[in-house]
Each structure stands twice: as structure tokens, then as C-alpha cells.
N, C-alpha and C positions, 0 to 999 in steps of 0.2 A: 327778563326775570331769571333769577338764579336757578340753575338747572336742578338744584336739590329742593327747591320750593315746589310743593304740590301745585298743580295747575289751577285747580278750582277753589273758589272761595265760597264758604257757606255762611250765611248771615241769618240769625234767628232773632225775632223781634216780637214785642207785643206792647200795647198801650191801651189802658182804659181811658176813653175820652168820648164825650157825647158826639154821635154821628147820626143825626136825624136823616141825612141824605145818603146814608151808606150805600143804598142800592145804586145810586147814580155814580158812585166811585168805581164800580166793578169794571166796566168796559175800559175806561181810561187806564186803570191800573193793569189790566190784562194786556192792553196794547203796549204800555210802557215796558213791561217785562218781556214780551215777545220781541219788541224792537231791539232789546239789548241782549237777547239770547239767554235770558234768565229763566230757570225752572224752579219748581217747588210748589208750595201751596200757601195762599194767603186767605184768611177768613175775615170777612167784614160783617159787622153787626151794629145795631144801634149803640152798643156800649164800647166799641173800639175795633182794634185790629190785632191779629195774631197770626204768626206763621213762620215759615222757614223758606229761604230762597237760596239758590246756588248758581254759579256761573263763573265766567271769567271775572277777575277782580274789578276791572273797569266797568263791566256791565252791572254787577251787583251794586257798586258804589253809585252808579247813575240812577238805579232804581231807588236807592235809599235817599239820594239827593232829591229825586222827584217827589217822594213822599214828604220829605221835610219842607218842601216848598209850600205845602199846605200848612198854614199857621197852626192848625190843630195838632200837627205831627212834628212841630218844630223841636220839641223836646224828646222825640222818639229815641229810645236806646236800643242798641242791638249788640249781639255777641257774634264773634267771627271764629271760624275754624277752617282749616285747609283740608282738602281732599284730593287724592290722586285721581279718583274717578268722579264723574258727575253723579251726585247721589240721588238725583231725581230724574224721572223719565219724561215728565211733561210739566207745564205750568197751568195751575188752576187757581182762579180767584173765585171764592164761593161766598154766597150770602147766607148768613146764619142768624138765628134769633139771639144767640150768645156766642162770644168768641171762645168760651170754654163752658160747656153745658153743665149747669148745676140745677136749673129748673126752679129757682126760687125768685119770684118776682120782687122787684123793689130794691134789690141790693145795689149799692153803689160803691164798688171797691175803690174808685178814684178818690172817694171822700171818707170812707169808713173802714179801711183795711187795718189789720193789726200792726204792731210795732215791728219795724225791720230790725233784724239782728245781723250784723256783719259776719262773714265767715270766720274771721279771726276771733270773734267773741262767742261763737256758737257752742264750742265745747264746754265752756263754763256754764252756759245755760242748761244744756241737756244733761250735764253731770249732776245738776241739782236734783235730789230725790223728790223735792216738792213740785217738780215740773213734769207734767204728762207730755211725752213726746209722741206726736202723731204723724205717720206717713200718709199723706193725702192721695198718693198715687193708687193705681189699680193693682189688683192682687198679683197679676203676672209680672208687673214691674218690680214690686216689692220682693218677689220670689228670687230675683237674681242679685239683689243687693239692697242694703238699708243701713241706717244708723243704729248704733248701740242703744238699747232701751226703747227703741221705737215700737209703738203699737201699730199693728197692721189691721185696718178696718175690714179687710177682705171684701172690698168692693170690686165689682166687675166693670162699672163705669162710675164716673165722678158724680153722676146724678143720684147714685145710691148713698152718697155721703150724708145728706141731711137726715135720712132715716137712721143711719148708724149713730149720729149724734143724739137723736131723740132716744134711742134705746140706751145708750151709754150714760145719759143724764139721769136715768132711773137709779134708785138705791142699789148699790152694789156695782154699778157701772164705773168704768175708768174715768168718766167725766162727772160723776156724782159730786155734788157740793161745789161745782164750778171752780175747779182748781186752776192754777196757772197752766197754760197750754202753749207748747211750742210746736209749730207745724212746718213741714217742708215738702217740697215737690221738685220736679226736675229742673225747671228754669225759673219758677216763681209765680206763674200765672194762676195756677190752681189755688195757691195759698192766698193770693189777693182776695179771691172769692170765699175760700173756706174761713179765713179769719174774719172777714166782714160778716159772714153768716153767724159765726159764734158770738160776735159782738152783738148782733141783732137778737141773739138768744139770751143775753144777759151776762155773758162772760166778760169780765173786766180786764183781765191780764192775758192777752193773746199775742203771741209773737210768731214771726215767720222768718225763715232764713233768706236773707237778701241775696238775690241772684240764684237761689236754688242750689241743688246738689252740685250742678256743674260748676258754679262759681266756687263752691267749697273745694271741690276736687282740684280746681285750678289754683287755688290760693293756699290751702293748708298742706304742709308737708306730710307725706305719707306716714312718717314715723310718729306724728302727733295726731293722726286722723282717728276719728271715731267711726269712720265709714268702713263697711265690710262688703266685699263683692263688687259687682259692676253696676253701672247706671244705664238703664235702657234709654235709647234715643230714637226719635222717629225719622230716621233716615237710613241710608245703606250702611252706616257704621254699626248699627244695631245696638252696640253698647260701648261705653268708655270707662276707663279706670282713673286712678290718680294721675294728675298731669294731663288729663283728657286724652291719654293714649288709647288707641283702639282696644276694645275689650275682648272677651273670650267667647262671644256668642255669634251665631249665624241666624239668619232669618228663614223660616219655612216659607217657600215661595207659593205654597198653596193657601195656608191660613194666616201667615205673617206673624206667627208667634216666635219668640226668641228661643233658640235651641242651644243648650250647653252640651258638654261631652256625653252625658248620659243619653240625651235624646238623639244625638247624632249617631250613637252606637246602637240605638234601638232597632229591632227587626222591623218596626213600623216606619222607619225613616227611609223614604225613597226621594232622592233629590228632585225638587220641583213638583212632586206628586203628593207626598203625605209625610206626616210625622206623628209622634204619639198623641198629639192633641187633636188632629183631624183625621186620623186613620179610621176608615170605615164610614166616612160621611159623604163619599163620592160614589156615583154610579160607575160601572166599568167604562162607559162611554166618556164620562168626565175625566176619569183617570187616564184614559188613552190620549185625550186632548191635552191634558197637562203634561204627560210624558213627551208628546210631540213638541209642545212649546219649549220644554226644557232642552230637547234635542236641537231645536232651531237656535236657541240661545247659546248653546255650547258651540255650534258651528259658527255662529256670528263672532263669538269671542276668538275662536281659532283664526278667523279671517281678519281680526282686529277691527271688527265693525260693531256698531251698537245695535242691539235688538231690544225693543221696548216690551216685547211679549204681547200675546193676545190677551183680551179680557178673559179673566178666569171663568171657565164655563160652569154654568149652573151652580153658583156659589151657595153653600149651605148657610145656615143662620150666621149672621155677622159675628166675627170673632171679637174678643175683647180688644185685641190689638187694633183692629180697624175701627171699632167704636171710639177708642181713645184718639186715634188719628183724626177722626171726623170731629170729635169734640174740640180738638185743638192740639197744637204741638207742645203745649205746656211751656211755652216761652223759649228763651234762647237755648240753643244746643251748640 
């Protein structure tokens, strides 16, 4: 391998497909990943698969080939990115009711999603004043970057999205009169469901950005872009910008919220222990344990070793970042 090529390969994937035997796939898939030294998270549900994995390129490709050997995943698409460091600490294959949690029974995104719009055609669509542009991601994701004219539903989890739609369909709401709607998300998976949901509610013209924000940032030149800020991703990169170059954010190791310059310079920011979002939510004992974990991780880095960190002690109420990660990776990163 070329010495300038980052060692690790990250592959993000999702596919909506009927998997009545999804539970039986868990152990073979976990074993396949472990055998090839691949880490990350894959979610299995009756409606399909979703997740992000990373490892040596040959290992990642072996896992992808193993998945595609199942005829149901023969058309599985994935997106790749390179990383200098392994972006995940362990491999988990989890069983879920949905691969991205919306909580609306009966939706079938594989058959009833909205109209795909390619990244190179996206600007013309969202520039149309007759189109309502909706960011389907969670509030903390929208907070670090979004498209021009985009409406922020201010949801903490994707499961809150149907209630937002119901409110905004009322007179005076941004969706009143069922206008043309263009939706986007990080990698595409949330929009498969959100557009299917809007169509089930009687919206006739519903569009979504094919490949999500990440494909747009990869495809559209920055000088022609309607995107402002960074795009949050669910791995150690934290955020990316145009060309998918690493962004300007770090991750709080206590609550896993993205931290920009203002948060990093806050008096409430203590590396590995607290940030403005989680300050005051820990007991003194928990803060001491977090500080010790951070110290051990720093020592491991100085020795050139990997330290996966202890389980976070006595975690407070689940953060939005972790809820979203559990809901799904939102497709390719």
C-alpha cells in the first residue's frame, strides 16, 4: 500500500429489504466481522440492514463480499472513506425493530420512498421558492451545518419527526397545503423513511437528495455549493466538509456531543470529563472515574497503544448523539 494512503478503510451501508430471519443473521455476521478484524456497528431489522464498518481494506471487502453472497444483499451499495486511525473500538451487530427508528408501522421505503434527486441537480430544486426544504436530521446535527433555506424541525430524535409533520400540516405551518417538499439527511437512510411517511400522509411531490449530504459534499464543487458549515458523522472523524475532508469539530468523550471552538474554550470543557452540554450531570465520583479514563487513554497514546476506554460510569440520561447512533448511522459516511 502506498505510504501516503491511510491504513484503514471505512465502509458505510444500508439497504431496505425484507429480512424475516434477521435475528438468525446476527451471529454469522458478527463472526464474519471478527474473523476479518473489522469493527463498527451493523443493525439488523425486519426491514433491512444499516451501519458502518472499518478495518484493513481486505478485511472490509471480505465482509462486504460475504454480505453480498446473500442474494437479498446482492445489490447492496456502500460508500468508502479512508482513515489514519481505526475509527471504532469494537464490533457490534445489533438486532432492532427498525434500522432507523421512526416508529410508524407499515411504512415500506423499499417500495414507496420519494423521488431521488442527484447531487448535481439538487441546487436547482432547493433554489425554487415553491419547494419547502427540510433537514430531517436531529437538532445538534443541524446546528453545525445545513443547506440554504432549510427548515430545522428541532427534533432530538428521528422518532419525533412524524409529530413535527402533523403540527406543520396545520394552517400556518410550513407544510400546510401539502407543497412540494425536498428532504435531505447525512447519507440517505432517514430520507427513505421520511419521504415514504410524507407520501403516506398525502404529499404527492416529495424529493430527497440521493446519497445524502455526504454525496453532495463529495460531488458538488465548493464554489457552487449551497451547503454551509460541517456535516456531523457517526465515527471518530466527528464532522466533514466539502470534499469530505475532516471538519472542525471534536467529540465530547463524556456525552459524545460535537464540540466547536466556542465549546472547546468554555470553562465547562474538561477533556474526557465534561463539556457545556453535560457539565453538572455527573457525580464527583463519576467525574473522577472519567478523569482517570482520560489519563489512561493519554498514557496509552504516548506509548503508541490503543486504549478502548472503560464503560462510562453512571451515565446520565441518554444524549441526543447516542440516541441517533442507536437509531442508525444514517447511511454511508
